[in-house]
N, C-alpha and C positions, 0 to 999 in steps of 0.2 A: 825933265829936264836930263832923265838919268840915260847912259849907257846900259844896258841889259847884254847878259853873256848868260847862256843857258848852256849846264850843263848836264848830260845824261846819268852823271853817278856818280857818289863821292868821288872816285880815283881821276872823272873827267875835269871834277870844281878843283883837284890839288894841282892837276896839271895847267891849269889854265891861270893858277893865281901866281905858280911857278914863271909861267912866260915873263923874257925879257923885258922889261919897259912896262909893262903893264902896272897899273894898281889899282886894287878894289877894294869901295868902299866900307860896301856891306855885304852882307853873305846874309840871303836869305833863305833860308833851308826848313825840309820838313824835318819832323823828330825824330822818322820812323823812315829808314832808307836802306835801300839794299850795300851789302859789305862794311857798313858801318855806321851808327847814327849819326846826328844832324850832329850832336856837343864831341860825337867824337871827331866828326870832321871838323869844327871849330878848333878845337886841342890843337888837331892835328897842325892848320894853317899858322896858330901862335905859335908853336913849338917848333916852326919853320920859321919865326921870325916877321911873321906878315901879321900886322898888326890889324886886324880888323873885326867892325862891330856886327853884331850877328842878331839877326828875330827870324826868331825859331816857328813853325806853323803846325798845324796838326787838327786832324778831325777826330783823334781818338780821344776816348776818356781819359780829364786827368789822374787816373790812376795807373795805367799805361804809362804818360806824356813825365808823369813825375819818377817812374823806374828808369828812365833817359834821362835823369838829373835835369829837367826841364825847367820842373816847378821850385824855383827857391826866389829868391831876391835877389835884384840888380839883372833878372834873363826876362829878357826882353821877349811877349810872344804875342799870336794872334789865333783864333781858336777858326778854326774853319770851319763853314762855308764863310766868309766875309766878302765885302762889297769894295770897289775896286777905291771907294770913301777911305774907305776904314782902313784898308791896307795903305793908302796915301800919310791917314793922320797920323799909321803905325810910323811907317817910317820916317815920317820927320821928326816924331817922339826920339825915334834912338837915335837916327842922324843928328839932333842934336844937345842926345845926353852924356 
């Protein structure tokens, strides 16, 4: 029941989020991205006044993820690889939080 927008990189994601009349409810982002981290992308969107829930994902080990500021309380995260069912459950959890 969701409309999904796919961005090639964080800069595209910012442009998409700023499109007139567009409301994005959930950012599903990798922790490690080109140009900026997923956490930096989330913070950039929020600094632009876009109130967005975020689900981070990664296949990297916990120490690398922690260096990107994602392993803290209150941050939603799913470890790769994951099943479609696990992703759907995690999205539901984030949206209801």
